N, C-alpha and C positions, 0 to 999 in steps of 0.2 A: 810734230818730231822733234826730238831732240836736240836742242843748241850746242852749239859748238861745246865743249867743256876739256882745261887748259892743261886742269890736273887725270893724270892717268885712274887716279882712283877711283874719281868721279864717273870716269870712262866707262871705266869697266863693270862701276855698280848700276851704271845705265845700260853698256850690252848686257847682264846678268836677267836686269829686269826686260829690259825686251823675248830675251829667251824665252823664261816663266809664260813675257803676252802670251809673244806667238803659239808655244805652246797651249794652254786655255786656248785660246782662239783653235784651234786642233781638236780640241777633246768637246768645246762646244760646238763642234760643225761634223760630230765623231754619226756617222746614217746610220751607224746601228746601236745608236743610244737617243738618234730623234724620235719624240724631241721633250727632253730631259723637264724644261722648264716649261715654266707658264710662258706663253706665245702674245701678241700685242697685232693687233688690227688695227693696221690709221689706215679711217677713213679722213677723205680732201674737204667735206661739207659738214655741216653742220648737221649736230640732229635730227629727226621728221622727216628725211628728205627721202630719196628714190635708193641712192650709190649708201644711203647709214642703213634704210631696214633689209638691204637685201648684205650688209654685214651683217647682220646682227642673226636673219634667218641663217646662211654658216658659222658666221663664232660659235653659237650654240651648238647644233651639233658636230662642231669638229672638236669642239672641249669632251663631247660624246663619243670622236673616236677615238684618239690621240689619249685623253686621260690627261690632260692638264688642262690648266684652262686657258681661255682665250680670252680676254678685255678688249674690245672695243675702243680705240682711244680719233675720239674727233678731234683734227684739225686743220677746221675752216682757214678758207682768206688763201686769194692770188688763184680763183680758178681750180684749185687741188696742187699746185709749185710750195707752197708752205707743208704740207704734208709730204709732196715728196720729195722735198728736199729731207725730210729727217729723216726718209726708211734709206733713200741714196747714203743717204753720211751712217747708220747704221749699222751694227755687227751681221758680216755676212754668214751666219752661219742659220739665218731659216726661223726663226725665232719671229723677225715682225715681214711683218708681210704688208704690202699698199694695197688698198681696193683701190681702184681707178675706174674711171667711166671714160670714156670716148676725147674726153678736151685732155688727155692729157696730150694727145697723139697731137692736137691741136693747138696746145697751150707756144708749142716754140714755133707757131706761123706767125703768131701773134704780139708774144711777146718782147722785146729785141733782146734781154739778154739775162738768159736763163740762169740759177745758182749749183746748178745740174746739168745736167744732158742726157738728154734723157733717151736719144738710142744707143746709150753706151753706160750709163751708170744706175743700169734700174733692168731685168728679164723681167720677158714674163713665164710666172705658172700656170695661169690652164684662166684664157674666157669663162665666162659664166651665164651671162644671159646679155636679153640686145632689148630696146625697146622703142620706140619712138617715143614724141613729145606732140602736145597738142596745143593748136591754135586754142586761146578764147579769151571770150570776156564777161563780166560779170551780165546774171544775168539781165542789170536794171538799163545795161544797153540798147543803148539802138541799135545797132548791129546787127544785124543777123546772122549774115554771111560774109564769106572771102569777100569773094565780088564788094558787097558792102564795106569793107575796110580799107581793101584797096583805092574803092573808091573815093572814100572818105577821106584816106589819107596825099590820094593827088587834088583835093581841094582847097589848094595854096592853105591846108594847114600841119600841122604837125600832128603823128599821130603817139606818143610810145605806148614802149612793150619793157614785160619785164622781161630775163631771165633769169638765171641759176649764178651768172655773171661771166666778167671777162675771160675771153675761150672756152668757154662752154659748148656740147653741141647745139643749144636752146639762141644764143648767141648767133654761134656760126646759122642755123634754122632761120632767125630774124632779120639776117642781114643780104641773104638769098635770094631772103621772100623781096627783101629791101629792093636790089640791085635790078633780077625778077622782074620787080613789076613797075620798075620807074616811082613804085609809092614813099611816100617823105613819111614814114619809120627812122622811130628815134628811140635807142638803145638808153634802157634807168640794169645797169647789173646789181645780181646782190650778191651775197655774201651767202648764199645756200638755193638750194627751195625752194625750198620751210618759206625761209623770210621775202622769196620775189611772189609764192602768191598770197600771202597778206597780206603782201598792199598791195594787188591787183582786187581781192576783196575790198579791201577796207578803199576804193575810192581814185586813190594815190596816184597808181598807174593805170589806163586804162587796158590792156591789151596782154597775156599772159603767152606766155610761152614757152610749157613746163613740164615734165613726166608724161607720161600716163598714170603710169603710179602714183605720182600726188597730186593730179589732176582729178581723176574718176571720181574717187569722193568728194572733189565739187562740184561735179554733172547730176550725181546720185542725188544728191542736194540740195540741186537746181540754184545753189549758192553759183556754178558758173554755165555757161552756155559754147560748148565744143562748134568753129566752126572746121576747123580740117585740125589733120595732125599729115605730119611729117612723114610718114615711110611713104617705098613707092606706092605702098596698097592700103586699102583699112585693114585693119588690124578687124578681133574680132572681140576682142572686148568693149570694145565701139565701133554694132558692125555699121549702120547708119550714119557711121559721121567718115565723109569721102576725107581723100587725099588732096595733099595739091596737087602733084600732078595732074592728078583726076579733074579739078579743076576748071585746068586750062595753061598751071606756070612744069612748060615740055621740063624733062628731068631733073627736078625736081624731087631730090630725096635724101632727108636727111636722119636714117637712125644712133642710137646709142649706143657701145656695146663698155658692157660690163665687164671686170679682167681682176684678177691678183699679178702682182709683181712684190721681185723682191732685188736685195741687191746682188750686180754682172758676178761680184764675186764670192757666190753661198754654191759650195757646192753640186755638182752635176743630177750627184743621186738622192740629195734633202728635198733637188726641187722634185723629180723624180714620185717623191714618196711625197709632195705636198702634191702634186697635182695630182696622183693616185686616190690622193683622203680625198679630196676636198672633192674630185672626177664621182665618184662615189654616192656622194653625196647629190650630187645635182643632177642623177639618174636615177636617186632611186621618183617611183612614183607619186610618193607623200612632198617631194621636198618638190618637186615640177608642176605639182597642184599649186601648189604654195606661193612662188611664183607669179603664176597664172592667174591667180585673183589679185596679186598684186598689182601686172600690168607686164611683168617679166613673162620676153621667152625663156627658157635653158634650153646651155648649151653644151659646147663643152669644147672641149682642142688641147689637142696633145704641149706643152713650152715653145718648141719654134714653131703651130702650127700661129700659136697667139705673139711669137714677135714677127712674125711678117705681117704680122695683122695689122700689131701698133706703127712698123714700120712705114711700108705704107704708107698705109693712114696719115703716118708723119710726113712723107713727099709727097702724097696727095692735098692735103691741107693745104700744105704749102704755097702749091701751085695756084689752088681755092683762092687761099687769102692774098699774092698777088693781086692775082685778076678783080677782087673786091676792090681792094685798097684797104683789109681789115686788119687794124689794129687796138687793141686792148685804148682804152676810154682814157 
């Protein structure tokens, strides 16, 4: 915002520059020519995690579809809030997209002061996938079942679990398990899913609560042992692994969705073009299989449908966080 200027000439100059800037924004946001410049996908977690892997699959295909480079830009930290703030404050021209998971809807419940308004500063483009998390332990652990883990965490000692960060679905899944079973579980947050797994594999933390996509390779290599999945039901990629609810924790269901957001003032016509382009990619059989191989169930939505999901989940997680006494560590 311009400071107050005393001299008329400087005021006039500033006004002319402002008009020129507005004209540039209108031109950049012209749906007919969109996109006419390279695009960015800001990923709120580090390279190597599930959100990053999903973004890179879509980015490659979107670049071919729109005829412009699509650069994946990792902005990890604060459970996605750093990346979300960057996009919320970017130009509303559709060229900068935010790739998020449902931690975006959890963050307003546990972070007392966000640098942006999660309900109003960004808006949904499309829902593209979902996945549960997996509760697992290193293969060397003496714990072989979820029941044994809970009993161990009740037996006068703390059991640490690693999550992908404060406010992530994995954090929520761990705290919900703690509250539901009275187990003495201690949260150890990381700046992403990949470093969380690294420390569990290295023996620094006892339990992993991580995405299905990140966990499955370590299960196949016998470095980790799965105890349960956090979704309501079992999943096809791990048919032998029971759900937490199946094992007796009534009402336990923590799935994780993924999608794209843009600044709230992005023209609806551009949002619709992005929705159509990404939706067409996700609808392809080869892409759906590629996502399934990585542990994701492909999904789709209109912008309004995805926005409703976000708002409903923000309200839902705020209510649950109050009941659980859940705040960022």
